[in-house]
BALOBA-1460 file (C-alpha; in Angstrom, 3 decimals):
// residues 326
<rec num="1" residu="x" x="6.886" y="12.824" z="-7.940"/>
<rec num="2" residu="x" x="5.509" y="15.122" z="-5.501"/>
<rec num="3" residu="x" x="6.863" y="18.508" z="-5.710"/>
<rec num="4" residu="x" x="8.481" y="19.291" z="-1.950"/>
<rec num="5" residu="x" x="9.270" y="22.893" z="-1.948"/>
<rec num="6" residu="x" x="8.762" y="26.128" z="-3.608"/>
<rec num="7" residu="x" x="12.261" y="27.741" z="-3.699"/>
<rec num="8" residu="x" x="14.360" y="26.912" z="-6.681"/>
<rec num="9" residu="x" x="17.459" y="27.616" z="-4.316"/>
<rec num="10" residu="x" x="16.567" y="23.972" z="-2.903"/>
<rec num="11" residu="x" x="17.495" y="22.634" z="-6.370"/>
<rec num="12" residu="x" x="21.082" y="23.990" z="-6.452"/>
<rec num="13" residu="x" x="23.776" y="22.285" z="-4.710"/>
<rec num="14" residu="x" x="26.205" y="25.408" z="-3.905"/>
<rec num="15" residu="x" x="28.913" y="23.234" z="-2.690"/>
<rec num="16" residu="x" x="29.543" y="21.974" z="-6.269"/>
<rec num="17" residu="x" x="30.389" y="24.859" z="-7.700"/>
<rec num="18" residu="x" x="33.358" y="23.439" z="-10.019"/>
<rec num="19" residu="x" x="31.009" y="20.573" z="-11.217"/>
<rec num="20" residu="x" x="28.076" y="22.698" z="-11.903"/>
<rec num="21" residu="x" x="30.484" y="25.136" z="-14.306"/>
<rec num="22" residu="x" x="31.964" y="21.963" z="-16.305"/>
<rec num="23" residu="x" x="28.308" y="20.735" z="-16.525"/>
<rec num="24" residu="x" x="27.404" y="24.078" z="-17.934"/>
<rec num="25" residu="x" x="30.158" y="24.116" z="-20.281"/>
<rec num="26" residu="x" x="29.262" y="20.785" z="-21.707"/>
<rec num="27" residu="x" x="25.679" y="21.647" z="-22.350"/>
<rec num="28" residu="x" x="26.558" y="24.904" z="-23.945"/>
<rec num="29" residu="x" x="29.177" y="23.060" z="-26.243"/>
<rec num="30" residu="x" x="26.505" y="20.378" z="-27.045"/>
<rec num="31" residu="x" x="24.438" y="22.776" z="-28.322"/>
<rec num="32" residu="x" x="26.989" y="24.949" z="-30.322"/>
<rec num="33" residu="x" x="28.040" y="21.435" z="-31.940"/>
<rec num="34" residu="x" x="24.378" y="20.590" z="-32.642"/>
<rec num="35" residu="x" x="23.687" y="24.070" z="-34.101"/>
<rec num="36" residu="x" x="26.770" y="23.986" z="-36.396"/>
<rec num="37" residu="x" x="25.375" y="20.845" z="-37.975"/>
<rec num="38" residu="x" x="22.361" y="22.603" z="-38.925"/>
<rec num="39" residu="x" x="19.951" y="20.750" z="-36.198"/>
<rec num="40" residu="x" x="19.995" y="17.411" z="-37.740"/>
<rec num="41" residu="x" x="17.297" y="14.903" z="-37.685"/>
<rec num="42" residu="x" x="16.466" y="15.428" z="-34.125"/>
<rec num="43" residu="x" x="15.639" y="19.106" z="-34.476"/>
<rec num="44" residu="x" x="12.212" y="20.322" z="-33.397"/>
<rec num="45" residu="x" x="10.138" y="23.140" z="-34.965"/>
<rec num="46" residu="x" x="9.088" y="26.155" z="-32.647"/>
<rec num="47" residu="x" x="5.624" y="24.768" z="-32.786"/>
<rec num="48" residu="x" x="7.015" y="21.851" z="-31.099"/>
<rec num="49" residu="x" x="8.176" y="23.544" z="-27.852"/>
<rec num="50" residu="x" x="4.257" y="23.813" z="-26.615"/>
<rec num="51" residu="x" x="2.521" y="20.647" z="-26.344"/>
<rec num="52" residu="x" x="-0.754" y="19.184" z="-24.933"/>
<rec num="53" residu="x" x="-0.259" y="16.434" z="-22.525"/>
<rec num="54" residu="x" x="-2.635" y="13.844" z="-21.230"/>
<rec num="55" residu="x" x="-2.066" y="10.972" z="-18.512"/>
<rec num="56" residu="x" x="-1.437" y="8.403" z="-21.083"/>
<rec num="57" residu="x" x="1.478" y="10.614" z="-22.720"/>
<rec num="58" residu="x" x="2.714" y="12.026" z="-19.516"/>
<rec num="59" residu="x" x="5.622" y="9.354" z="-19.079"/>
<rec num="60" residu="x" x="6.521" y="9.941" z="-22.555"/>
<rec num="61" residu="x" x="6.397" y="13.573" z="-23.191"/>
<rec num="62" residu="x" x="7.050" y="15.000" z="-19.918"/>
<rec num="63" residu="x" x="9.248" y="12.733" z="-17.755"/>
<rec num="64" residu="x" x="11.149" y="11.082" z="-20.668"/>
<rec num="65" residu="x" x="11.461" y="14.550" z="-22.350"/>
<rec num="66" residu="x" x="12.778" y="16.187" z="-19.095"/>
<rec num="67" residu="x" x="16.273" y="14.212" z="-19.253"/>
<rec num="68" residu="x" x="17.015" y="16.413" z="-22.198"/>
<rec num="69" residu="x" x="15.259" y="19.707" z="-21.688"/>
<rec num="70" residu="x" x="13.394" y="21.146" z="-18.672"/>
<rec num="71" residu="x" x="9.647" y="20.794" z="-18.938"/>
<rec num="72" residu="x" x="7.512" y="23.637" z="-17.823"/>
<rec num="73" residu="x" x="3.958" y="22.353" z="-16.889"/>
<rec num="74" residu="x" x="0.979" y="24.426" z="-17.229"/>
<rec num="75" residu="x" x="-2.308" y="23.371" z="-15.542"/>
<rec num="76" residu="x" x="-5.104" y="24.989" z="-16.663"/>
<rec num="77" residu="x" x="-8.880" y="24.803" z="-17.583"/>
<rec num="78" residu="x" x="-11.274" y="26.161" z="-20.214"/>
<rec num="79" residu="x" x="-13.208" y="27.791" z="-17.745"/>
<rec num="80" residu="x" x="-10.311" y="29.539" z="-15.632"/>
<rec num="81" residu="x" x="-9.964" y="33.193" z="-17.006"/>
<rec num="82" residu="x" x="-6.487" y="33.669" z="-15.234"/>
<rec num="83" residu="x" x="-5.321" y="30.765" z="-17.233"/>
<rec num="84" residu="x" x="-6.444" y="32.286" z="-20.441"/>
<rec num="85" residu="x" x="-4.243" y="35.349" z="-19.517"/>
<rec num="86" residu="x" x="-1.225" y="33.237" z="-18.183"/>
<rec num="87" residu="x" x="-0.874" y="30.779" z="-20.935"/>
<rec num="88" residu="x" x="-0.178" y="33.077" z="-24.012"/>
<rec num="89" residu="x" x="2.568" y="34.645" z="-21.682"/>
<rec num="90" residu="x" x="4.004" y="31.222" z="-21.051"/>
<rec num="91" residu="x" x="3.658" y="30.120" z="-24.694"/>
<rec num="92" residu="x" x="5.513" y="33.304" z="-25.841"/>
<rec num="93" residu="x" x="8.136" y="32.994" z="-23.459"/>
<rec num="94" residu="x" x="9.005" y="29.264" z="-23.890"/>
<rec num="95" residu="x" x="9.358" y="30.058" z="-27.843"/>
<rec num="96" residu="x" x="11.730" y="32.702" z="-27.185"/>
<rec num="97" residu="x" x="13.997" y="30.489" z="-25.028"/>
<rec num="98" residu="x" x="14.458" y="28.690" z="-28.101"/>
<rec num="99" residu="x" x="14.626" y="25.200" z="-27.171"/>
<rec num="100" residu="x" x="16.001" y="25.669" z="-23.673"/>
<rec num="101" residu="x" x="12.394" y="24.693" z="-22.202"/>
<rec num="102" residu="x" x="9.514" y="22.739" z="-23.250"/>
<rec num="103" residu="x" x="5.760" y="23.770" z="-22.166"/>
<rec num="104" residu="x" x="3.485" y="20.996" z="-21.260"/>
<rec num="105" residu="x" x="-0.096" y="22.016" z="-21.173"/>
<rec num="106" residu="x" x="-2.504" y="19.874" z="-18.910"/>
<rec num="107" residu="x" x="-6.146" y="20.458" z="-18.736"/>
<rec num="108" residu="x" x="-7.209" y="19.734" z="-15.342"/>
<rec num="109" residu="x" x="-10.948" y="18.885" z="-16.221"/>
<rec num="110" residu="x" x="-9.584" y="15.642" z="-18.299"/>
<rec num="111" residu="x" x="-6.713" y="14.717" z="-16.169"/>
<rec num="112" residu="x" x="-7.265" y="14.689" z="-12.688"/>
<rec num="113" residu="x" x="-5.017" y="12.111" z="-11.738"/>
<rec num="114" residu="x" x="-2.293" y="14.101" z="-12.850"/>
<rec num="115" residu="x" x="-3.649" y="17.269" z="-11.006"/>
<rec num="116" residu="x" x="-3.917" y="15.085" z="-7.766"/>
<rec num="117" residu="x" x="-0.731" y="13.604" z="-8.026"/>
<rec num="118" residu="x" x="1.162" y="17.252" z="-8.274"/>
<rec num="119" residu="x" x="-1.123" y="18.452" z="-5.245"/>
<rec num="120" residu="x" x="-2.493" y="21.183" z="-7.273"/>
<rec num="121" residu="x" x="-4.894" y="23.038" z="-5.098"/>
<rec num="122" residu="x" x="-5.884" y="25.793" z="-7.670"/>
<rec num="123" residu="x" x="-5.396" y="26.962" z="-10.977"/>
<rec num="124" residu="x" x="-3.627" y="28.255" z="-13.036"/>
<rec num="125" residu="x" x="-0.556" y="26.483" z="-11.606"/>
<rec num="126" residu="x" x="2.753" y="25.918" z="-13.048"/>
<rec num="127" residu="x" x="5.264" y="23.387" z="-12.245"/>
<rec num="128" residu="x" x="8.581" y="22.093" z="-13.814"/>
<rec num="129" residu="x" x="10.168" y="18.453" z="-14.322"/>
<rec num="130" residu="x" x="13.615" y="18.483" z="-14.491"/>
<rec num="131" residu="x" x="15.600" y="15.075" z="-15.034"/>
<rec num="132" residu="x" x="12.501" y="13.441" z="-13.671"/>
<rec num="133" residu="x" x="12.261" y="15.746" z="-10.594"/>
<rec num="134" residu="x" x="9.141" y="17.814" z="-10.167"/>
<rec num="135" residu="x" x="8.993" y="20.982" z="-8.452"/>
<rec num="136" residu="x" x="6.335" y="24.005" z="-7.991"/>
<rec num="137" residu="x" x="7.262" y="27.415" z="-9.829"/>
<rec num="138" residu="x" x="4.227" y="29.412" z="-8.840"/>
<rec num="139" residu="x" x="0.437" y="29.343" z="-8.699"/>
<rec num="140" residu="x" x="-2.130" y="32.184" z="-9.948"/>
<rec num="141" residu="x" x="-1.559" y="34.844" z="-12.568"/>
<rec num="142" residu="x" x="1.723" y="36.498" z="-12.615"/>
<rec num="143" residu="x" x="3.417" y="39.217" z="-14.616"/>
<rec num="144" residu="x" x="5.718" y="38.635" z="-17.685"/>
<rec num="145" residu="x" x="8.646" y="39.833" z="-15.886"/>
<rec num="146" residu="x" x="8.471" y="37.705" z="-12.782"/>
<rec num="147" residu="x" x="7.674" y="34.866" z="-14.954"/>
<rec num="148" residu="x" x="11.018" y="35.276" z="-16.896"/>
<rec num="149" residu="x" x="12.971" y="35.522" z="-14.052"/>
<rec num="150" residu="x" x="11.464" y="32.286" z="-12.566"/>
<rec num="151" residu="x" x="12.408" y="30.338" z="-16.080"/>
<rec num="152" residu="x" x="15.794" y="32.017" z="-16.253"/>
<rec num="153" residu="x" x="16.492" y="30.312" z="-13.004"/>
<rec num="154" residu="x" x="14.960" y="26.924" z="-14.136"/>
<rec num="155" residu="x" x="17.382" y="26.919" z="-17.419"/>
<rec num="156" residu="x" x="20.315" y="27.913" z="-15.107"/>
<rec num="157" residu="x" x="19.443" y="24.875" z="-12.495"/>
<rec num="158" residu="x" x="18.823" y="22.739" z="-15.649"/>
<rec num="159" residu="x" x="22.329" y="23.645" z="-17.084"/>
<rec num="160" residu="x" x="24.600" y="23.817" z="-13.983"/>
<rec num="161" residu="x" x="23.176" y="20.941" z="-11.686"/>
<rec num="162" residu="x" x="22.073" y="18.435" z="-14.422"/>
<rec num="163" residu="x" x="23.892" y="19.569" z="-17.765"/>
<rec num="164" residu="x" x="20.840" y="19.441" z="-20.013"/>
<rec num="165" residu="x" x="21.348" y="20.567" z="-23.307"/>
<rec num="166" residu="x" x="17.779" y="21.482" z="-24.191"/>
<rec num="167" residu="x" x="16.487" y="21.112" z="-27.932"/>
<rec num="168" residu="x" x="17.846" y="22.247" z="-31.261"/>
<rec num="169" residu="x" x="15.127" y="24.460" z="-32.695"/>
<rec num="170" residu="x" x="15.119" y="24.670" z="-36.522"/>
<rec num="171" residu="x" x="12.622" y="26.996" z="-37.943"/>
<rec num="172" residu="x" x="12.258" y="25.038" z="-41.082"/>
<rec num="173" residu="x" x="11.606" y="21.610" z="-39.556"/>
<rec num="174" residu="x" x="8.138" y="20.573" z="-40.114"/>
<rec num="175" residu="x" x="6.049" y="20.241" z="-36.649"/>
<rec num="176" residu="x" x="6.396" y="16.579" z="-35.185"/>
<rec num="177" residu="x" x="9.298" y="15.984" z="-37.643"/>
<rec num="178" residu="x" x="11.588" y="14.797" z="-34.799"/>
<rec num="179" residu="x" x="8.790" y="12.513" z="-33.487"/>
<rec num="180" residu="x" x="8.083" y="11.203" z="-36.819"/>
<rec num="181" residu="x" x="11.714" y="9.937" z="-37.648"/>
<rec num="182" residu="x" x="11.997" y="8.340" z="-34.408"/>
<rec num="183" residu="x" x="12.337" y="4.428" z="-35.136"/>
<rec num="184" residu="x" x="9.031" y="2.314" z="-34.471"/>
<rec num="185" residu="x" x="9.460" y="0.157" z="-31.708"/>
<rec num="186" residu="x" x="8.083" y="-3.269" z="-32.247"/>
<rec num="187" residu="x" x="4.580" y="-4.115" z="-30.304"/>
<rec num="188" residu="x" x="5.286" y="-6.399" z="-27.516"/>
<rec num="189" residu="x" x="2.817" y="-9.589" z="-26.835"/>
<rec num="190" residu="x" x="0.893" y="-7.629" z="-24.139"/>
<rec num="191" residu="x" x="0.758" y="-3.840" z="-25.586"/>
<rec num="192" residu="x" x="-2.704" y="-4.338" z="-26.780"/>
<rec num="193" residu="x" x="-4.026" y="-5.661" z="-23.275"/>
<rec num="194" residu="x" x="-1.781" y="-2.769" z="-21.390"/>
<rec num="195" residu="x" x="-3.325" y="-0.079" z="-23.789"/>
<rec num="196" residu="x" x="-6.544" y="-1.316" z="-22.887"/>
<rec num="197" residu="x" x="-5.940" y="-0.809" z="-19.410"/>
<rec num="198" residu="x" x="-4.528" y="2.857" z="-20.053"/>
<rec num="199" residu="x" x="-7.799" y="3.510" z="-22.206"/>
<rec num="200" residu="x" x="-9.934" y="2.143" z="-19.240"/>
<rec num="201" residu="x" x="-8.071" y="4.485" z="-16.616"/>
<rec num="202" residu="x" x="-8.543" y="7.524" z="-19.015"/>
<rec num="203" residu="x" x="-12.341" y="6.778" z="-19.383"/>
<rec num="204" residu="x" x="-12.726" y="6.460" z="-15.317"/>
<rec num="205" residu="x" x="-13.343" y="2.619" z="-15.832"/>
<rec num="206" residu="x" x="-10.821" y="1.683" z="-12.995"/>
<rec num="207" residu="x" x="-12.764" y="-1.770" z="-12.591"/>
<rec num="208" residu="x" x="-11.994" y="-2.538" z="-16.302"/>
<rec num="209" residu="x" x="-8.385" y="-1.234" z="-15.966"/>
<rec num="210" residu="x" x="-7.804" y="-3.641" z="-12.855"/>
<rec num="211" residu="x" x="-9.305" y="-6.534" z="-14.873"/>
<rec num="212" residu="x" x="-7.017" y="-5.623" z="-18.041"/>
<rec num="213" residu="x" x="-3.910" y="-5.586" z="-15.915"/>
<rec num="214" residu="x" x="-4.676" y="-8.869" z="-14.214"/>
<rec num="215" residu="x" x="-5.355" y="-10.356" z="-17.705"/>
<rec num="216" residu="x" x="-1.706" y="-9.596" z="-18.461"/>
<rec num="217" residu="x" x="-0.346" y="-10.879" z="-15.081"/>
<rec num="218" residu="x" x="-2.440" y="-13.979" z="-15.412"/>
<rec num="219" residu="x" x="0.058" y="-15.065" z="-18.258"/>
<rec num="220" residu="x" x="3.119" y="-12.882" z="-17.239"/>
<rec num="221" residu="x" x="3.134" y="-12.573" z="-13.529"/>
<rec num="222" residu="x" x="6.528" y="-10.719" z="-13.688"/>
<rec num="223" residu="x" x="5.165" y="-7.908" z="-16.019"/>
<rec num="224" residu="x" x="6.775" y="-4.700" z="-14.182"/>
<rec num="225" residu="x" x="4.351" y="-2.158" z="-16.287"/>
<rec num="226" residu="x" x="1.178" y="-4.502" z="-15.380"/>
<rec num="227" residu="x" x="1.934" y="-4.988" z="-11.684"/>
<rec num="228" residu="x" x="2.639" y="-1.166" z="-11.381"/>
<rec num="229" residu="x" x="-0.684" y="-0.545" z="-13.303"/>
<rec num="230" residu="x" x="-2.614" y="-2.921" z="-11.222"/>
<rec num="231" residu="x" x="-1.724" y="-1.310" z="-7.883"/>
<rec num="232" residu="x" x="-2.416" y="2.397" z="-9.470"/>
<rec num="233" residu="x" x="-6.025" y="1.068" z="-10.807"/>
<rec num="234" residu="x" x="-7.019" y="-0.728" z="-7.611"/>
<rec num="235" residu="x" x="-6.273" y="2.503" z="-5.375"/>
<rec num="236" residu="x" x="-8.156" y="4.788" z="-8.034"/>
<rec num="237" residu="x" x="-10.902" y="2.090" z="-7.853"/>
<rec num="238" residu="x" x="-10.823" y="1.822" z="-3.929"/>
<rec num="239" residu="x" x="-11.363" y="5.832" z="-3.603"/>
<rec num="240" residu="x" x="-13.874" y="6.251" z="-6.233"/>
<rec num="241" residu="x" x="-17.108" y="7.263" z="-4.689"/>
<rec num="242" residu="x" x="-15.622" y="7.789" z="-1.101"/>
<rec num="243" residu="x" x="-16.620" y="10.917" z="0.610"/>
<rec num="244" residu="x" x="-12.964" y="12.560" z="1.604"/>
<rec num="245" residu="x" x="-14.816" y="14.612" z="4.369"/>
<rec num="246" residu="x" x="-16.287" y="11.504" z="6.262"/>
<rec num="247" residu="x" x="-13.467" y="9.280" z="5.729"/>
<rec num="248" residu="x" x="-11.034" y="12.355" z="7.413"/>
<rec num="249" residu="x" x="-13.557" y="12.555" z="10.419"/>
<rec num="250" residu="x" x="-13.811" y="8.663" z="11.049"/>
<rec num="251" residu="x" x="-9.807" y="8.426" z="10.729"/>
<rec num="252" residu="x" x="-9.584" y="11.240" z="13.197"/>
<rec num="253" residu="x" x="-12.115" y="10.030" z="15.837"/>
<rec num="254" residu="x" x="-11.315" y="6.331" z="15.385"/>
<rec num="255" residu="x" x="-6.981" y="6.246" z="15.518"/>
<rec num="256" residu="x" x="-6.969" y="2.571" z="16.140"/>
<rec num="257" residu="x" x="-9.843" y="1.645" z="13.568"/>
<rec num="258" residu="x" x="-7.670" y="-0.459" z="10.826"/>
<rec num="259" residu="x" x="-10.541" y="-0.067" z="8.204"/>
<rec num="260" residu="x" x="-11.037" y="3.954" z="8.827"/>
<rec num="261" residu="x" x="-7.093" y="4.444" z="8.558"/>
<rec num="262" residu="x" x="-6.714" y="2.174" z="5.539"/>
<rec num="263" residu="x" x="-9.339" y="4.589" z="3.591"/>
<rec num="264" residu="x" x="-7.546" y="7.686" z="4.898"/>
<rec num="265" residu="x" x="-4.109" y="6.228" z="3.529"/>
<rec num="266" residu="x" x="-5.465" y="5.541" z="0.185"/>
<rec num="267" residu="x" x="-6.855" y="9.438" z="0.215"/>
<rec num="268" residu="x" x="-3.642" y="10.561" z="1.512"/>
<rec num="269" residu="x" x="-1.731" y="8.598" z="-1.500"/>
<rec num="270" residu="x" x="-3.949" y="9.724" z="-4.292"/>
<rec num="271" residu="x" x="-3.589" y="13.409" z="-3.004"/>
<rec num="272" residu="x" x="0.126" y="12.830" z="-3.449"/>
<rec num="273" residu="x" x="0.999" y="12.815" z="0.432"/>
<rec num="274" residu="x" x="2.960" y="10.018" z="0.076"/>
<rec num="275" residu="x" x="4.839" y="10.097" z="3.626"/>
<rec num="276" residu="x" x="1.513" y="10.959" z="5.268"/>
<rec num="277" residu="x" x="-0.069" y="7.787" z="3.917"/>
<rec num="278" residu="x" x="2.982" y="5.495" z="4.774"/>
<rec num="279" residu="x" x="3.091" y="7.245" z="8.329"/>
<rec num="280" residu="x" x="-0.692" y="6.538" z="9.045"/>
<rec num="281" residu="x" x="-0.494" y="3.031" z="8.258"/>
<rec num="282" residu="x" x="2.961" y="2.277" z="10.131"/>
<rec num="283" residu="x" x="1.397" y="3.920" z="13.447"/>
<rec num="284" residu="x" x="-1.882" y="1.937" z="12.789"/>
<rec num="285" residu="x" x="0.156" y="-1.249" z="12.770"/>
<rec num="286" residu="x" x="1.725" y="-0.159" z="16.208"/>
<rec num="287" residu="x" x="-1.655" y="0.194" z="17.570"/>
<rec num="288" residu="x" x="-3.440" y="-3.004" z="16.210"/>
<rec num="289" residu="x" x="-3.117" y="-6.614" z="16.456"/>
<rec num="290" residu="x" x="-4.306" y="-10.082" z="14.823"/>
<rec num="291" residu="x" x="-6.205" y="-9.792" z="11.686"/>
<rec num="292" residu="x" x="-6.662" y="-5.785" z="11.721"/>
<rec num="293" residu="x" x="-2.964" y="-5.655" z="12.111"/>
<rec num="294" residu="x" x="-2.319" y="-7.890" z="8.987"/>
<rec num="295" residu="x" x="-5.004" y="-6.010" z="7.060"/>
<rec num="296" residu="x" x="-2.991" y="-2.816" z="7.644"/>
<rec num="297" residu="x" x="0.303" y="-4.505" z="6.753"/>
<rec num="298" residu="x" x="-0.902" y="-5.571" z="3.546"/>
<rec num="299" residu="x" x="-2.292" y="-2.396" z="2.358"/>
<rec num="300" residu="x" x="0.846" y="-0.657" z="3.128"/>
<rec num="301" residu="x" x="2.634" y="-2.932" z="0.897"/>
<rec num="302" residu="x" x="0.075" y="-2.486" z="-1.951"/>
<rec num="303" residu="x" x="0.826" y="1.187" z="-1.625"/>
<rec num="304" residu="x" x="4.694" y="0.467" z="-1.880"/>
<rec num="305" residu="x" x="4.073" y="-0.869" z="-5.097"/>
<rec num="306" residu="x" x="1.739" y="2.101" z="-6.044"/>
<rec num="307" residu="x" x="5.057" y="4.433" z="-5.594"/>
<rec num="308" residu="x" x="7.627" y="1.879" z="-6.586"/>
<rec num="309" residu="x" x="10.287" y="-0.248" z="-4.802"/>
<rec num="310" residu="x" x="13.201" y="2.354" z="-5.446"/>
<rec num="311" residu="x" x="11.647" y="5.241" z="-4.220"/>
<rec num="312" residu="x" x="13.672" y="6.561" z="-1.044"/>
<rec num="313" residu="x" x="10.237" y="7.174" z="0.754"/>
<rec num="314" residu="x" x="9.328" y="3.592" z="0.201"/>
<rec num="315" residu="x" x="12.753" y="2.330" z="1.633"/>
<rec num="316" residu="x" x="12.615" y="4.480" z="4.574"/>
<rec num="317" residu="x" x="8.702" y="3.091" z="5.360"/>
<rec num="318" residu="x" x="9.955" y="-0.432" z="4.839"/>
<rec num="319" residu="x" x="12.352" y="0.188" z="7.658"/>
<rec num="320" residu="x" x="10.133" y="1.538" z="9.905"/>
<rec num="321" residu="x" x="7.395" y="-1.190" z="9.092"/>
<rec num="322" residu="x" x="9.928" y="-3.790" z="9.994"/>
<rec num="323" residu="x" x="10.546" y="-1.683" z="13.461"/>
<rec num="324" residu="x" x="6.820" y="-1.582" z="14.211"/>
<rec num="325" residu="x" x="6.281" y="-5.319" z="13.394"/>
<rec num="326" residu="x" x="9.387" y="-6.603" z="15.029"/>
């Protein structure tokens, strides 16, 4: 999910003009059809276009919603004066786009992990997620005209490249009505334990989260959500209390020290530098032998679990690890 570039043009495939035009036409037709039907049960009120998001709801409120509408993310904090100037402008503009954008506001003080995952260096910082793909838009205060130009590009990319139809806005809809109308999903056998793990993560009790995920896996070793959650919780637990500057100094001074490189790789990953973390450990595998080498290999496999087995960076790193070992 780590953003890779600051240019909207990098998202657009200029060679696919015909496909882009067809996707845009389908998106516009879908919006027109829904509008003729009076919004329908899935329509949202204008108030639903600006939402507060935390780590627990990020997948539902941002990643899942980004498959139907581009989600603009506003990283802010109460003490940040430029944020207080920028946020009202973003809120006004998103409402004016009438369902073609959704604004997710994230308080960085309460959601440090999301801030780290996006590689936010300062606030205000504005990102977007389109069809599950994250990209940075701009950092710092910006004028309304500049922001609108950026959002125009974002809407164009979403329609042309991904065919996103956006949301249907009904001024008469009650706030939250679309979510309230969603069918209830039966609770699974481990939902309470998984929720306890999420709450522990939110509270910074990484040890408690680790134990909660292990409780699920003791009964259901194949539980995908618990396996991913455990890998993430263990990573956060390991880096808790580390001195980043000292860890970096040790890693630079001792390139063949397995423990120093493993600690630095953990920090790399928490900071969103996935490829740096993988590359560091693969190079360390090449430099070490015996128990040290195996410890580095095991840690690398654990970090693969954090990122996810289908991620292209994991697939490429697995190949590189195989070459390093054999």
